[in-house]
Backbone and ligand atoms as CSV (ligand in chain L), in Angstrom:
chain,resi,resn,atom,element,x,y,z
A,1,MET,N,N,-11.152,-17.933,-45.660
A,1,MET,CA,C,-10.341,-16.706,-45.540
A,1,MET,C,C,-10.825,-15.880,-44.345
A,2,MET,N,N,-9.895,-15.538,-43.439
A,2,MET,CA,C,-10.303,-14.781,-42.252
A,2,MET,C,C,-10.436,-13.301,-42.593
A,3,LYS,N,N,-11.264,-12.648,-41.817
A,3,LYS,CA,C,-11.604,-11.270,-42.185
A,3,LYS,C,C,-11.372,-10.293,-41.030
A,4,ASN,N,N,-10.178,-10.314,-40.509
A,4,ASN,CA,C,-9.803,-9.300,-39.524
A,4,ASN,C,C,-9.187,-8.098,-40.245
A,5,ILE,N,N,-9.200,-6.964,-39.559
A,5,ILE,CA,C,-8.372,-5.829,-39.990
A,5,ILE,C,C,-7.082,-5.933,-39.187
A,6,VAL,N,N,-5.934,-6.017,-39.857
A,6,VAL,CA,C,-4.654,-6.164,-39.166
A,6,VAL,C,C,-3.843,-4.887,-39.369
A,7,LEU,N,N,-3.396,-4.292,-38.260
A,7,LEU,CA,C,-2.639,-3.042,-38.339
A,7,LEU,C,C,-1.174,-3.312,-38.014
A,8,ILE,N,N,-0.291,-2.932,-38.937
A,8,ILE,CA,C,1.143,-3.043,-38.673
A,8,ILE,C,C,1.790,-1.664,-38.872
A,9,GLY,N,N,2.976,-1.501,-38.330
A,9,GLY,CA,C,3.689,-0.236,-38.499
A,9,GLY,C,C,4.595,0.023,-37.319
A,10,PHE,N,N,5.437,1.005,-37.471
A,10,PHE,CA,C,6.448,1.325,-36.467
A,10,PHE,C,C,5.800,1.817,-35.170
A,11,MET,N,N,6.584,1.766,-34.086
A,11,MET,CA,C,6.145,2.346,-32.810
A,11,MET,C,C,5.712,3.799,-33.044
A,12,GLY,N,N,4.580,4.162,-32.479
A,12,GLY,CA,C,4.124,5.542,-32.612
A,12,GLY,C,C,3.380,5.834,-33.907
A,13,SER,N,N,3.120,4.804,-34.714
A,13,SER,CA,C,2.437,5.070,-35.994
A,13,SER,C,C,0.919,5.184,-35.831
A,14,GLY,N,N,0.432,4.929,-34.626
A,14,GLY,CA,C,-0.996,5.133,-34.373
A,14,GLY,C,C,-1.853,3.879,-34.436
A,15,LYS,N,N,-1.215,2.713,-34.421
A,15,LYS,CA,C,-1.981,1.460,-34.545
A,15,LYS,C,C,-3.055,1.329,-33.460
A,16,THR,N,N,-2.673,1.625,-32.219
A,16,THR,CA,C,-3.621,1.468,-31.113
A,16,THR,C,C,-4.745,2.499,-31.199
A,17,THR,N,N,-4.382,3.737,-31.433
A,17,THR,CA,C,-5.390,4.806,-31.516
A,17,THR,C,C,-6.356,4.547,-32.666
A,18,VAL,N,N,-5.799,4.195,-33.820
A,18,VAL,CA,C,-6.627,3.925,-34.998
A,18,VAL,C,C,-7.484,2.679,-34.754
A,19,GLY,N,N,-6.887,1.660,-34.141
A,19,GLY,CA,C,-7.615,0.422,-33.869
A,19,GLY,C,C,-8.805,0.659,-32.947
A,20,LYS,N,N,-8.607,1.467,-31.908
A,20,LYS,CA,C,-9.700,1.744,-30.970
A,20,LYS,C,C,-10.796,2.565,-31.641
A,21,SER,N,N,-10.386,3.464,-32.516
A,21,SER,CA,C,-11.370,4.259,-33.233
A,21,SER,C,C,-12.182,3.378,-34.194
A,22,LEU,N,N,-11.516,2.414,-34.826
A,22,LEU,CA,C,-12.235,1.465,-35.700
A,22,LEU,C,C,-13.251,0.664,-34.893
A,23,GLU,N,N,-12.863,0.308,-33.673
A,23,GLU,CA,C,-13.784,-0.443,-32.807
A,23,GLU,C,C,-15.035,0.379,-32.511
A,24,GLU,N,N,-14.838,1.677,-32.271
A,24,GLU,CA,C,-15.980,2.545,-31.983
A,24,GLU,C,C,-16.905,2.706,-33.172
A,25,LYS,N,N,-16.297,2.762,-34.369
A,25,LYS,CA,C,-17.098,3.078,-35.558
A,25,LYS,C,C,-17.693,1.857,-36.251
A,26,THR,N,N,-17.266,0.671,-35.836
A,26,THR,CA,C,-17.788,-0.547,-36.472
A,26,THR,C,C,-18.273,-1.470,-35.356
A,27,ASP,N,N,-18.675,-2.674,-35.733
A,27,ASP,CA,C,-19.029,-3.622,-34.658
A,27,ASP,C,C,-17.888,-4.600,-34.419
A,28,MET,N,N,-16.670,-4.181,-34.804
A,28,MET,CA,C,-15.519,-5.076,-34.661
A,28,MET,C,C,-14.798,-4.818,-33.337
A,29,VAL,N,N,-14.480,-5.886,-32.632
A,29,VAL,CA,C,-13.773,-5.773,-31.360
A,29,VAL,C,C,-12.286,-5.535,-31.627
A,30,PHE,N,N,-11.646,-4.736,-30.756
A,30,PHE,CA,C,-10.223,-4.407,-30.896
A,30,PHE,C,C,-9.372,-5.322,-30.009
A,31,VAL,N,N,-8.327,-5.887,-30.586
A,31,VAL,CA,C,-7.337,-6.608,-29.771
A,31,VAL,C,C,-5.935,-6.144,-30.157
A,32,ASP,N,N,-5.003,-6.274,-29.222
A,32,ASP,CA,C,-3.664,-5.743,-29.407
A,32,ASP,C,C,-2.671,-6.824,-28.961
A,33,THR,N,N,-1.741,-7.200,-29.826
A,33,THR,CA,C,-0.834,-8.308,-29.470
A,33,THR,C,C,0.000,-7.963,-28.235
A,34,ASP,N,N,0.420,-6.703,-28.097
A,34,ASP,CA,C,1.190,-6.316,-26.902
A,34,ASP,C,C,0.367,-6.514,-25.626
A,35,GLU,N,N,-0.915,-6.124,-25.696
A,35,GLU,CA,C,-1.790,-6.278,-24.513
A,35,GLU,C,C,-2.002,-7.749,-24.182
A,36,LEU,N,N,-2.174,-8.573,-25.218
A,36,LEU,CA,C,-2.372,-10.013,-24.988
A,36,LEU,C,C,-1.138,-10.603,-24.315
A,37,ILE,N,N,0.036,-10.172,-24.785
A,37,ILE,CA,C,1.287,-10.686,-24.214
A,37,ILE,C,C,1.443,-10.227,-22.757
A,38,GLU,N,N,1.131,-8.964,-22.490
A,38,GLU,CA,C,1.235,-8.462,-21.113
A,38,GLU,C,C,0.280,-9.213,-20.185
A,39,ALA,N,N,-0.927,-9.484,-20.678
A,39,ALA,CA,C,-1.905,-10.206,-19.855
A,39,ALA,C,C,-1.416,-11.635,-19.598
A,40,TYR,N,N,-0.889,-12.248,-20.632
A,40,TYR,CA,C,-0.424,-13.633,-20.512
A,40,TYR,C,C,0.756,-13.740,-19.543
A,41,GLU,N,N,1.687,-12.797,-19.657
A,41,GLU,CA,C,2.894,-12.829,-18.821
A,41,GLU,C,C,2.678,-12.184,-17.448
A,42,GLY,N,N,1.614,-11.388,-17.344
A,42,GLY,CA,C,1.342,-10.696,-16.090
A,42,GLY,C,C,2.333,-9.590,-15.783
A,43,CYS,N,N,2.962,-9.039,-16.805
A,43,CYS,CA,C,3.827,-7.875,-16.583
A,43,CYS,C,C,3.972,-7.046,-17.856
A,44,LYS,N,N,4.578,-5.888,-17.709
A,44,LYS,CA,C,4.715,-4.929,-18.810
A,44,LYS,C,C,5.760,-5.400,-19.818
A,45,ILE,N,N,5.587,-4.949,-21.057
A,45,ILE,CA,C,6.537,-5.290,-22.130
A,45,ILE,C,C,7.973,-4.922,-21.716
A,46,SER,N,N,8.123,-3.743,-21.126
A,46,SER,CA,C,9.481,-3.308,-20.775
A,46,SER,C,C,10.124,-4.269,-19.775
A,47,ASP,N,N,9.307,-4.829,-18.857
A,47,ASP,CA,C,9.854,-5.809,-17.901
A,47,ASP,C,C,10.186,-7.135,-18.591
A,48,ILE,N,N,9.393,-7.510,-19.563
A,48,ILE,CA,C,9.696,-8.751,-20.297
A,48,ILE,C,C,11.055,-8.604,-20.998
A,49,PHE,N,N,11.281,-7.442,-21.625
A,49,PHE,CA,C,12.571,-7.199,-22.301
A,49,PHE,C,C,13.721,-7.256,-21.300
A,50,THR,N,N,13.526,-6.605,-20.147
A,50,THR,CA,C,14.604,-6.562,-19.149
A,50,THR,C,C,14.856,-7.931,-18.533
A,51,ASP,N,N,13.787,-8.624,-18.149
A,51,ASP,CA,C,13.953,-9.870,-17.394
A,51,ASP,C,C,14.233,-11.072,-18.287
A,52,LYS,N,N,13.618,-11.109,-19.450
A,52,LYS,CA,C,13.707,-12.326,-20.266
A,52,LYS,C,C,14.312,-12.109,-21.643
A,53,GLY,N,N,14.400,-10.852,-22.064
A,53,GLY,CA,C,15.091,-10.554,-23.319
A,53,GLY,C,C,14.179,-10.467,-24.530
A,54,GLU,N,N,14.725,-9.850,-25.574
A,54,GLU,CA,C,13.932,-9.614,-26.786
A,54,GLU,C,C,13.569,-10.924,-27.490
A,55,THR,N,N,14.499,-11.886,-27.520
A,55,THR,CA,C,14.226,-13.142,-28.226
A,55,THR,C,C,13.011,-13.850,-27.631
A,56,TYR,N,N,12.939,-13.824,-26.313
A,56,TYR,CA,C,11.790,-14.421,-25.621
A,56,TYR,C,C,10.500,-13.701,-26.014
A,57,PHE,N,N,10.573,-12.368,-26.037
A,57,PHE,CA,C,9.399,-11.575,-26.419
A,57,PHE,C,C,8.956,-11.911,-27.852
A,58,ARG,N,N,9.936,-12.046,-28.760
A,58,ARG,CA,C,9.591,-12.348,-30.164
A,58,ARG,C,C,8.931,-13.712,-30.290
A,59,ARG,N,N,9.336,-14.640,-29.436
A,59,ARG,CA,C,8.696,-15.959,-29.441
A,59,ARG,C,C,7.231,-15.826,-28.995
A,60,LEU,N,N,7.009,-15.000,-27.979
A,60,LEU,CA,C,5.633,-14.782,-27.519
A,60,LEU,C,C,4.774,-14.141,-28.603
A,61,GLU,N,N,5.372,-13.222,-29.364
A,61,GLU,CA,C,4.608,-12.583,-30.453
A,61,GLU,C,C,4.154,-13.629,-31.468
A,62,ASN,N,N,5.066,-14.535,-31.816
A,62,ASN,CA,C,4.744,-15.582,-32.779
A,62,ASN,C,C,3.643,-16.503,-32.245
A,63,GLU,N,N,3.754,-16.876,-30.968
A,63,GLU,CA,C,2.726,-17.713,-30.333
A,63,GLU,C,C,1.372,-17.003,-30.332
A,64,THR,N,N,1.418,-15.704,-30.053
A,64,THR,CA,C,0.183,-14.920,-29.992
A,64,THR,C,C,-0.515,-14.909,-31.352
A,65,LEU,N,N,0.256,-14.734,-32.415
A,65,LEU,CA,C,-0.347,-14.745,-33.753
A,65,LEU,C,C,-0.975,-16.100,-34.065
A,66,LYS,N,N,-0.294,-17.167,-33.685
A,66,LYS,CA,C,-0.840,-18.503,-33.938
A,66,LYS,C,C,-2.146,-18.711,-33.171
A,67,ASN,N,N,-2.164,-18.213,-31.938
A,67,ASN,CA,C,-3.394,-18.278,-31.142
A,67,ASN,C,C,-4.524,-17.502,-31.782
A,68,LEU,N,N,-4.205,-16.308,-32.265
A,68,LEU,CA,C,-5.232,-15.488,-32.915
A,68,LEU,C,C,-5.772,-16.202,-34.151
A,69,LEU,N,N,-4.885,-16.858,-34.875
A,69,LEU,CA,C,-5.313,-17.582,-36.081
A,69,LEU,C,C,-6.312,-18.679,-35.744
A,70,ALA,N,N,-6.147,-19.263,-34.572
A,70,ALA,CA,C,-7.038,-20.352,-34.179
A,70,ALA,C,C,-8.355,-19.845,-33.594
A,71,THR,N,N,-8.379,-18.580,-33.158
A,71,THR,CA,C,-9.518,-18.149,-32.338
A,71,THR,C,C,-10.227,-16.872,-32.798
A,72,THR,N,N,-9.632,-16.108,-33.701
A,72,THR,CA,C,-10.082,-14.726,-33.855
A,72,THR,C,C,-10.506,-14.398,-35.283
A,73,ASP,N,N,-11.749,-13.887,-35.412
A,73,ASP,CA,C,-12.193,-13.427,-36.729
A,73,ASP,C,C,-13.051,-12.173,-36.553
A,74,ASN,N,N,-13.120,-11.378,-37.611
A,74,ASN,CA,C,-13.919,-10.135,-37.590
A,74,ASN,C,C,-13.496,-9.169,-36.484
A,75,LYS,N,N,-12.217,-9.112,-36.205
A,75,LYS,CA,C,-11.726,-8.170,-35.194
A,75,LYS,C,C,-10.734,-7.204,-35.816
A,76,VAL,N,N,-10.392,-6.175,-35.039
A,76,VAL,CA,C,-9.303,-5.271,-35.419
A,76,VAL,C,C,-8.103,-5.690,-34.589
A,77,ILE,N,N,-7.029,-6.089,-35.256
A,77,ILE,CA,C,-5.860,-6.596,-34.543
A,77,ILE,C,C,-4.699,-5.620,-34.715
A,78,SER,N,N,-4.293,-5.010,-33.612
A,78,SER,CA,C,-3.121,-4.141,-33.640
A,78,SER,C,C,-1.905,-4.953,-33.195
A,79,THR,N,N,-0.767,-4.714,-33.811
A,79,THR,CA,C,0.424,-5.540,-33.549
A,79,THR,C,C,1.584,-4.692,-33.038
A,80,GLY,N,N,2.541,-5.315,-32.389
A,80,GLY,CA,C,3.750,-4.615,-31.966
A,80,GLY,C,C,4.578,-4.228,-33.197
A,81,GLY,N,N,5.273,-3.111,-33.075
A,81,GLY,CA,C,6.009,-2.575,-34.223
A,81,GLY,C,C,7.077,-3.494,-34.796
A,82,GLY,N,N,7.536,-4.464,-33.976
A,82,GLY,CA,C,8.597,-5.347,-34.463
A,82,GLY,C,C,8.093,-6.710,-34.916
A,83,ILE,N,N,6.795,-6.846,-35.059
A,83,ILE,CA,C,6.234,-8.182,-35.344
A,83,ILE,C,C,6.753,-8.749,-36.670
A,84,VAL,N,N,7.078,-7.861,-37.611
A,84,VAL,CA,C,7.542,-8.332,-38.934
A,84,VAL,C,C,8.996,-8.806,-38.914
A,85,THR,N,N,9.717,-8.521,-37.818
A,85,THR,CA,C,11.143,-8.896,-37.804
A,85,THR,C,C,11.329,-10.414,-37.772
A,86,ASN,N,N,10.322,-11.132,-37.313
A,86,ASN,CA,C,10.322,-12.583,-37.483
A,86,ASN,C,C,9.554,-12.858,-38.774
A,87,GLN,N,N,10.293,-13.208,-39.826
A,87,GLN,CA,C,9.649,-13.319,-41.143
A,87,GLN,C,C,8.570,-14.390,-41.189
A,88,ALA,N,N,8.661,-15.360,-40.284
A,88,ALA,CA,C,7.633,-16.400,-40.218
A,88,ALA,C,C,6.272,-15.791,-39.864
A,89,ASN,N,N,6.287,-14.599,-39.271
A,89,ASN,CA,C,5.019,-13.958,-38.900
A,89,ASN,C,C,4.284,-13.365,-40.096
A,90,ILE,N,N,5.002,-13.116,-41.170
A,90,ILE,CA,C,4.376,-12.393,-42.295
A,90,ILE,C,C,3.216,-13.196,-42.913
A,91,PRO,N,N,3.412,-14.472,-43.246
A,91,PRO,CA,C,2.255,-15.225,-43.755
A,91,PRO,C,C,1.124,-15.363,-42.728
A,92,LEU,N,N,1.471,-15.372,-41.439
A,92,LEU,CA,C,0.430,-15.470,-40.402
A,92,LEU,C,C,-0.425,-14.198,-40.389
A,93,LEU,N,N,0.257,-13.046,-40.505
A,93,LEU,CA,C,-0.468,-11.769,-40.540
A,93,LEU,C,C,-1.423,-11.754,-41.728
A,94,LYS,N,N,-0.930,-12.203,-42.868
A,94,LYS,CA,C,-1.762,-12.184,-44.084
A,94,LYS,C,C,-2.958,-13.125,-43.975
A,95,GLN,N,N,-2.733,-14.277,-43.334
A,95,GLN,CA,C,-3.852,-15.214,-43.164
A,95,GLN,C,C,-4.933,-14.658,-42.245
A,96,LEU,N,N,-4.517,-13.801,-41.316
A,96,LEU,CA,C,-5.483,-13.261,-40.356
A,96,LEU,C,C,-6.494,-12.319,-41.007
A,97,GLY,N,N,-6.106,-11.685,-42.100
A,97,GLY,CA,C,-7.046,-10.758,-42.738
A,97,GLY,C,C,-6.333,-9.777,-43.630
A,98,LYS,N,N,-6.905,-8.590,-43.763
A,98,LYS,CA,C,-6.285,-7.576,-44.621
A,98,LYS,C,C,-5.306,-6.748,-43.788
A,99,VAL,N,N,-4.081,-6.654,-44.274
A,99,VAL,CA,C,-3.009,-6.024,-43.503
A,99,VAL,C,C,-2.806,-4.573,-43.967
A,100,PHE,N,N,-3.005,-3.644,-43.045
A,100,PHE,CA,C,-2.802,-2.222,-43.321
A,100,PHE,C,C,-1.517,-1.759,-42.646
A,101,TYR,N,N,-0.637,-1.197,-43.454
A,101,TYR,CA,C,0.641,-0.689,-42.938
A,101,TYR,C,C,0.518,0.818,-42.725
A,102,LEU,N,N,0.580,1.242,-41.465
A,102,LEU,CA,C,0.542,2.670,-41.147
A,102,LEU,C,C,1.982,3.182,-41.197
A,103,ARG,N,N,2.339,3.784,-42.328
A,103,ARG,CA,C,3.731,4.227,-42.518
A,103,ARG,C,C,3.919,5.618,-41.925
A,104,ILE,N,N,5.100,5.847,-41.375
A,104,ILE,CA,C,5.367,7.100,-40.667
A,104,ILE,C,C,6.842,7.448,-40.843
A,105,LYS,N,N,7.154,8.748,-40.823
A,105,LYS,CA,C,8.557,9.172,-40.958
A,105,LYS,C,C,9.263,9.106,-39.600
A,106,PRO,N,N,10.561,8.856,-39.611
A,106,PRO,CA,C,11.314,8.804,-38.350
A,106,PRO,C,C,11.119,10.066,-37.497
A,107,GLU,N,N,11.108,11.222,-38.135
A,107,GLU,CA,C,10.968,12.495,-37.385
A,107,GLU,C,C,9.640,12.528,-36.638
A,108,THR,N,N,8.596,12.008,-37.268
A,108,THR,CA,C,7.274,12.001,-36.625
A,108,THR,C,C,7.270,11.069,-35.420
A,109,VAL,N,N,7.958,9.938,-35.542
A,109,VAL,CA,C,8.042,8.998,-34.422
A,109,VAL,C,C,8.687,9.690,-33.224
A,110,VAL,N,N,9.813,10.346,-33.467
A,110,VAL,CA,C,10.555,10.991,-32.383
A,110,VAL,C,C,9.703,12.073,-31.720
A,111,GLU,N,N,9.003,12.830,-32.545
A,111,GLU,CA,C,8.126,13.884,-32.043
A,111,GLU,C,C,7.026,13.294,-31.152
A,112,ARG,N,N,6.411,12.214,-31.626
A,112,ARG,CA,C,5.275,11.638,-30.894
A,112,ARG,C,C,5.707,10.897,-29.633
A,113,LEU,N,N,6.900,10.322,-29.657
A,113,LEU,CA,C,7.296,9.469,-28.522
A,113,LEU,C,C,8.282,10.162,-27.581
A,114,GLU,N,N,8.323,11.482,-27.659
A,114,GLU,CA,C,9.192,12.213,-26.754
A,114,GLU,C,C,8.784,11.908,-25.305
A,115,GLY,N,N,9.740,11.518,-24.492
A,115,GLY,CA,C,9.443,11.247,-23.074
A,115,GLY,C,C,8.825,9.886,-22.814
A,116,ASP,N,N,8.567,9.112,-23.863
A,116,ASP,CA,C,7.956,7.791,-23.679
A,116,ASP,C,C,8.926,6.838,-23.001
A,117,LYS,N,N,8.406,6.092,-22.010
A,117,LYS,CA,C,9.282,5.162,-21.284
A,117,LYS,C,C,8.868,3.708,-21.513
A,118,THR,N,N,7.869,3.516,-22.365
A,118,THR,CA,C,7.298,2.164,-22.496
A,118,THR,C,C,7.920,1.356,-23.631
A,119,ARG,N,N,8.781,1.992,-24.449
A,119,ARG,CA,C,9.397,1.268,-25.575
A,119,ARG,C,C,10.868,0.991,-25.296
A,120,PRO,N,N,11.160,-0.225,-24.825
A,120,PRO,CA,C,12.543,-0.550,-24.432
A,120,PRO,C,C,13.556,-0.343,-25.555
A,121,LEU,N,N,13.141,-0.499,-26.804
A,121,LEU,CA,C,14.121,-0.378,-27.890
A,121,LEU,C,C,14.518,1.070,-28.185
A,122,LEU,N,N,13.776,2.022,-27.609
A,122,LEU,CA,C,14.081,3.425,-27.902
A,122,LEU,C,C,14.599,4.195,-26.691
A,123,ILE,N,N,14.890,3.471,-25.629
A,123,ILE,CA,C,15.405,4.139,-24.429
A,123,ILE,C,C,16.838,4.596,-24.678
A,124,GLY,N,N,17.182,5.767,-24.134
A,124,GLY,CA,C,18.568,6.219,-24.234
A,124,GLY,C,C,18.735,7.429,-25.124
A,125,GLU,N,N,19.983,7.716,-25.419
A,125,GLU,CA,C,20.322,8.916,-26.197
A,125,GLU,C,C,19.962,8.731,-27.671
A,126,ASP,N,N,19.853,9.840,-28.328
A,126,ASP,CA,C,19.679,9.905,-29.771
A,126,ASP,C,C,18.628,8.953,-30.347
A,127,LYS,N,N,17.400,9.259,-30.019
A,127,LYS,CA,C,16.268,8.461,-30.481
A,127,LYS,C,C,16.186,8.418,-32.007
A,128,LEU,N,N,16.465,9.570,-32.625
A,128,LEU,CA,C,16.314,9.631,-34.087
A,128,LEU,C,C,17.207,8.607,-34.779
A,129,VAL,N,N,18.446,8.493,-34.311
A,129,VAL,CA,C,19.375,7.525,-34.911
A,129,VAL,C,C,18.833,6.098,-34.741
A,130,LYS,N,N,18.335,5.815,-33.553
A,130,LYS,CA,C,17.787,4.473,-33.286
A,130,LYS,C,C,16.580,4.181,-34.176
A,131,VAL,N,N,15.701,5.171,-34.263
A,131,VAL,CA,C,14.489,4.987,-35.073
A,131,VAL,C,C,14.867,4.777,-36.538
A,132,GLU,N,N,15.805,5.598,-37.032
A,132,GLU,CA,C,16.204,5.472,-38.445
A,132,GLU,C,C,16.820,4.104,-38.722
A,133,GLN,N,N,17.632,3.642,-37.790
A,133,GLN,CA,C,18.276,2.335,-37.957
A,133,GLN,C,C,17.234,1.209,-38.010
A,134,LEU,N,N,16.324,1.219,-37.031
A,134,LEU,CA,C,15.292,0.170,-36.992
A,134,LEU,C,C,14.404,0.222,-38.232
A,135,MET,N,N,14.098,1.437,-38.673
A,135,MET,CA,C,13.232,1.558,-39.850
A,135,MET,C,C,13.915,1.051,-41.102
A,136,THR,N,N,15.205,1.343,-41.222
A,136,THR,CA,C,15.952,0.832,-42.376
A,136,THR,C,C,15.902,-0.693,-42.367
A,137,ASP,N,N,16.099,-1.286,-41.191
A,137,ASP,CA,C,16.075,-2.749,-41.096
A,137,ASP,C,C,14.698,-3.337,-41.436
A,138,ARG,N,N,13.652,-2.585,-41.138
A,138,ARG,CA,C,12.302,-3.154,-41.207
A,138,ARG,C,C,11.479,-2.770,-42.431
A,139,LYS,N,N,11.951,-1.726,-43.102
A,139,LYS,CA,C,11.167,-1.129,-44.189
A,139,LYS,C,C,10.596,-2.174,-45.155
A,140,GLU,N,N,11.488,-3.007,-45.668
A,140,GLU,CA,C,11.073,-4.001,-46.664
A,140,GLU,C,C,10.106,-5.015,-46.081
A,141,LEU,N,N,10.313,-5.343,-44.795
A,141,LEU,CA,C,9.462,-6.348,-44.158
A,141,LEU,C,C,8.028,-5.837,-44.017
A,142,TYR,N,N,7.894,-4.569,-43.600
A,142,TYR,CA,C,6.551,-3.985,-43.513
A,142,TYR,C,C,5.892,-4.013,-44.894
A,143,GLU,N,N,6.677,-3.653,-45.903
A,143,GLU,CA,C,6.089,-3.584,-47.246
A,143,GLU,C,C,5.698,-4.964,-47.771
A,144,MET,N,N,6.515,-5.962,-47.417
A,144,MET,CA,C,6.179,-7.333,-47.811
A,144,MET,C,C,4.872,-7.803,-47.172
A,145,ALA,N,N,4.697,-7.396,-45.915
A,145,ALA,CA,C,3.523,-7.864,-45.169
A,145,ALA,C,C,2.243,-7.110,-45.554
A,146,ALA,N,N,2.400,-5.889,-46.085
A,146,ALA,CA,C,1.243,-5.000,-46.263
A,146,ALA,C,C,0.387,-5.362,-47.476
A,147,ASP,N,N,-0.926,-5.317,-47.291
A,147,ASP,CA,C,-1.836,-5.345,-48.439
A,147,ASP,C,C,-2.122,-3.920,-48.890
A,148,LYS,N,N,-2.072,-3.000,-47.935
A,148,LYS,CA,C,-2.333,-1.591,-48.262
A,148,LYS,C,C,-1.470,-0.729,-47.338
A,149,THR,N,N,-0.751,0.213,-47.937
A,149,THR,CA,C,0.114,1.115,-47.160
A,149,THR,C,C,-0.538,2.493,-47.091
A,150,ILE,N,N,-0.546,3.064,-45.888
A,150,ILE,CA,C,-1.112,4.408,-45.710
A,150,ILE,C,C,-0.051,5.309,-45.096
A,151,ASP,N,N,0.282,6.406,-45.778
A,151,ASP,CA,C,1.227,7.381,-45.211
A,151,ASP,C,C,0.470,8.261,-44.241
A,152,THR,N,N,0.810,8.118,-42.965
A,152,THR,CA,C,-0.063,8.678,-41.927
A,152,THR,C,C,0.411,10.009,-41.337
A,153,ASP,N,N,1.611,10.462,-41.716
A,153,ASP,CA,C,2.204,11.627,-41.029
A,153,ASP,C,C,1.276,12.843,-40.960
A,154,TYR,N,N,0.571,13.091,-42.051
A,154,TYR,CA,C,-0.233,14.316,-42.089
A,154,TYR,C,C,-1.732,14.028,-42.087
A,155,LEU,N,N,-2.101,12.831,-41.669
A,155,LEU,CA,C,-3.525,12.467,-41.646
A,155,LEU,C,C,-4.042,12.441,-40.213
A,156,SER,N,N,-5.323,12.788,-40.053
A,156,SER,CA,C,-5.949,12.655,-38.732
A,156,SER,C,C,-6.359,11.194,-38.530
A,157,VAL,N,N,-6.651,10.853,-37.285
A,157,VAL,CA,C,-7.111,9.495,-36.988
A,157,VAL,C,C,-8.357,9.178,-37.826
A,158,ASN,N,N,-9.287,10.127,-37.886
A,158,ASN,CA,C,-10.512,9.896,-38.666
A,158,ASN,C,C,-10.224,9.637,-40.131
A,159,GLU,N,N,-9.279,10.378,-40.685
A,159,GLU,CA,C,-8.940,10.176,-42.107
A,159,GLU,C,C,-8.347,8.784,-42.336
A,160,ILE,N,N,-7.504,8.354,-41.397
A,160,ILE,CA,C,-6.892,7.020,-41.531
A,160,ILE,C,C,-7.971,5.936,-41.435
A,161,VAL,N,N,-8.871,6.110,-40.464
A,161,VAL,CA,C,-9.972,5.145,-40.288
A,161,VAL,C,C,-10.811,5.065,-41.569
A,162,ASP,N,N,-11.117,6.207,-42.155
A,162,ASP,CA,C,-11.928,6.210,-43.384
A,162,ASP,C,C,-11.219,5.465,-44.511
A,163,ILE,N,N,-9.921,5.706,-44.662
A,163,ILE,CA,C,-9.170,5.016,-45.732
A,163,ILE,C,C,-9.213,3.507,-45.500
A,164,ILE,N,N,-9.047,3.106,-44.243
A,164,ILE,CA,C,-9.067,1.661,-43.942
A,164,ILE,C,C,-10.442,1.069,-44.290
A,165,LEU,N,N,-11.495,1.760,-43.880
A,165,LEU,CA,C,-12.830,1.202,-44.132
A,165,LEU,C,C,-13.159,1.180,-45.627
A,166,GLU,N,N,-12.694,2.195,-46.355
A,166,GLU,CA,C,-12.902,2.208,-47.826
A,166,GLU,C,C,-12.193,1.019,-48.491
A,167,ASN,N,N,-11.081,0.614,-47.908
A,167,ASN,CA,C,-10.263,-0.439,-48.537
A,167,ASN,C,C,-10.474,-1.824,-47.938
A,168,PHE,N,N,-11.402,-1.908,-47.007
A,168,PHE,CA,C,-11.642,-3.194,-46.348
A,168,PHE,C,C,-12.876,-3.850,-46.966
A,169,THR,N,N,-12.611,-4.816,-47.848
A,169,THR,CA,C,-13.760,-5.419,-48.524
A,169,THR,C,C,-13.887,-6.889,-48.167
L,1,LIG,C1,C,8.359,-2.939,-30.482
L,1,LIG,C2,C,7.171,-2.236,-30.494
L,1,LIG,C3,C,6.253,-2.167,-29.347
L,1,LIG,C4,C,6.396,-3.414,-28.470
L,1,LIG,C5,C,7.833,-3.623,-28.100
L,1,LIG,C6,C,8.750,-3.773,-29.322
L,1,LIG,C7,C,9.250,-2.907,-31.664
L,1,LIG,O1,O,4.902,-2.042,-29.792
L,1,LIG,O2,O,5.907,-4.541,-29.138
L,1,LIG,O3,O,8.238,-2.531,-27.330
L,1,LIG,O4,O,10.151,-3.765,-31.770
L,1,LIG,O5,O,9.036,-2.037,-32.550
L,1,LIG,P1,P,4.256,-0.671,-30.394
L,1,LIG,O6,O,4.530,-0.686,-31.870
L,1,LIG,O7,O,2.814,-0.818,-30.102
L,1,LIG,O8,O,4.901,0.457,-29.697
């Protein structure tokens, strides 16, 4: 059984910030599937979406998880917000370790990602409608994948980190 901490959740839910803080407070190295994909492709996620499309990106996410399964243990793994949309990824996430779902309200996402240009799926008018739609589509998938769900809207990064460490056995 692999023993990574796996972070899932919507864009803006704090996976990267929380993951980096976990790295500081433990001896676990932080890795991020989006960063691995950008390094592998040699370009930004937004360019991958524009040049090659979302389906191509989702294939890379699946490949990345398989690679992590072959190579990675005792790390903190942060994932892209849409990783659960390929249901084949859910058992892979679970095999990697304990899966923590950082749950967040649509309003909080919009507040945090105001002016953000790095998320191709949220570009354009009426972010709230887009966020609500994507969350409705994904809600059950996040819950299926999660071993532990944390409602993060009113928690500090430190509080979230503490909950994760208390629940990571
Ligand atoms: C996506 C989330 C992003 C990134 C890509 C698609 C999504 O990651 O993988 O833009 O479908 O929710 P973050 O959750 O780190 O923003």
